N, C-alpha and C positions, 0 to 999 in steps of 0.2 A: 467593495464586497462583491465576490465572484457569485454566481448563481447558474442552476444548471434544473432544466426540468425534466422528473424522472420519466426514464424510457417506458416503464411499466404502467404507473398509475397518474403521472402527470403531475404529482406534487411539487411544488418548488422546493430546490434544495439549495439552502444559501450557506456560503462559508464565512464565519466569522473570526476574530482575532482572538476567540478564548476557545479553549480545548471543549468540544462537546459531540466527539466521535463522527463528526460528518466527514471529514477528508484525513486520508493515511496517505503516507508516503511509503511505497514498497520498492524494496531491490532486490534483485536476483542474488542468490549468496554469493556468486563469483564476484561481482560487482561491490557488494558489501565486504568483503574481505580486502579488495583493493583499496576502497575507500578507509577502512580501519588502518592499512599499514602507512597510509599517505602519510607523506608531510606536507602537502599541499592544504592551504586552508579550505575547509569543505565548503566555504560560500562560492568557490570557484566554480563547483559542480553545477551550481544552480545555471549558469550561463552555458556550460558544456553541453548539459543535458544528455549524458552519454546513453548507450542503449542499456536495457535491462534495469530503468529506472521507472516506475509508473506513480500515476497518482490514482487514489480509490476514494470515491465518494460513495457515502451510504445514504439512501433516502430513510428518513427518520419515520416517515410515514408505511410504507410497505417491506422496507428492509433491503431494497434491491441495490446491488454493488453495480456502480458504474466505472471501467477501469479505462485509465487513458494512458498512452505511453506519454513520457514527459516530453519527448522531441517532436509530440504531434497533439495539437489541440483537439482534434477529432475522436469522438469516443471509439475505443478499441473493442471493448467488450462489455455485455450487460450480464448480471447473472441474479437470479432470483433465490431468496430463501426457499430451503425445502428441509424437511427431516432427516432424508437421507439421499445421496447422489450416489452414482456408481463411479467407480476408479477404475474406469477400462482404459484408460489411455496408457501407452508404453511411454509416452512423451510428457514428464512430469517437470515443473518449474518450481524451484525451492526458493521462497522470498522470507524477507525481515521487513515488518512494518510497523511504523509507529505515527502517531498524530502529526500531521503538519505543522502543527504550531510549535511542537518541539523542535523539529528541523528548522524552522524559521529562526527560533531563539537560539538554537546552537550556530546557525550560520551567521546570525547577528554578530556573535561574540570572535567571529573568526579563528575557531580551533582548528587544528591541524586533525586528520583522522586519527592520529596515534594520540593526542590529546581528549579526544571526545572519546576513544576507547576507555579510557579512563573512569569518565562518569557515565558510560554505557548502562553498567548493571542498576544503576536508579531508574532508568527510563522504561516506564510502561511499553511494551511492545506485543507484537502478534507474530507467529509464525505462520505461513501461509505455503501450501501446496496446491499448485493451479496446474489444471490440465487442460487440454482444448473444449471440454465439455463442463468442469465442474471446478471449483473452488473449495478448498477446505481450509478452515482457520483454527490454529491451536493455539493454547495458551503456553505452552513449554517449546523448547527446541529440540526436544527428542519426537516431538509430534505425537505425544500420546493423548494428551488430554484435547479433545474436539470439543471448538465453542460453538462452531457453526459451520453449516457447508451450504452450498448454491449451485445451482444447475444454470447452464447459459441459456438465455432468452434469445429463443430462434429470431433472426433479423427477416 
């Protein structure tokens, strides 16, 4: 079982083999499109770890998001929940995310990207817009229904 100490409150974050909202996998939009068109088995991407692929851990105690680039085991950025965050950055990254356990289940079945696309509509997911200083989590692909926002914790 993987564990992490929250960078804000120090609470232990533990990943389990059951969906609990702790760990999410997020893909940049362009990489996601590539994966969905792929005839390669999606499980091969777990070892390739292309850039544009992130692991997001959420502290169940304070709600802080911890973002890791999949090709690097070190913390990339941490964001704390806020009521409102400034979206003042010109540089935005759009991502699609779903619980890590779902990715594990899909890659265990050796589906290709094209086969995965057929069942994708059934999978709960989130749509994320990230800037250098903030993360906005939406429930819809048009990014109109805001679920939460976070601001970067200064390190």
